[in-house]
C-alpha positions in Angstrom: 70.7 -12.3 -60.7 73.2 -11.2 -63.4 72.5 -8.5 -65.9 74.9 -7.9 -68.9 75.2 -4.3 -69.7 77.9 -4.3 -72.3 81.3 -2.6 -72.2 80.8 0.9 -70.9 84.3 1.8 -72.2 83.1 1.1 -75.7 79.3 1.6 -75.5 79.3 5.0 -73.8 79.2 8.1 -75.9 81.9 10.5 -74.9 81.9 14.2 -75.7 85.1 15.8 -77.0 84.7 19.4 -76.0 88.5 20.1 -76.5 88.4 18.9 -80.1 91.4 16.6 -79.5 89.8 13.8 -81.6 89.9 16.1 -84.6 93.4 17.2 -83.8 94.6 13.6 -83.8 92.8 12.9 -87.1 94.7 15.8 -88.7 98.0 14.8 -87.2 97.6 11.2 -88.4 96.3 12.3 -91.8 93.0 10.4 -91.3 90.0 11.1 -93.5 86.8 12.2 -91.8 84.9 9.1 -90.8 87.8 6.8 -91.4 87.7 3.8 -89.2 90.5 3.3 -86.7 91.0 0.6 -84.2 93.6 0.4 -81.4 95.3 -2.7 -80.0 96.1 -1.2 -76.6 97.6 -3.0 -73.6 99.0 -5.8 -75.7 101.5 -8.3 -74.3 104.6 -9.8 -76.0 103.5 -12.4 -78.6 100.1 -10.8 -79.2 101.3 -8.8 -82.2 100.8 -11.7 -84.7 97.2 -12.3 -83.8 96.5 -8.5 -83.8 97.9 -8.2 -87.3 96.0 -11.3 -88.4 92.8 -9.8 -87.1 93.6 -6.5 -88.9 94.2 -8.2 -92.2 90.9 -10.1 -91.9 89.0 -6.8 -91.0 90.5 -5.1 -94.1 88.4 -7.4 -96.3 85.3 -5.7 -94.9 86.7 -2.3 -94.1 89.5 -1.5 -96.6 90.0 2.0 -95.2 90.6 0.6 -91.7 93.8 1.7 -89.9 95.5 0.1 -86.9 
């Protein structure tokens, strides 16, 4: 039997008792609630598809930053 639970890295709610999330928002000059996505652990040659995906997402989320 297989049960799909989702991605616990993404789906889990994580507390930020140190306030580091807010610190990073200020350092990066991000507006409160501004959407951010990270292309982490990429490999050579993946930059193009990441940028293509970012451009596509900007159509729906114009405030999105990569």
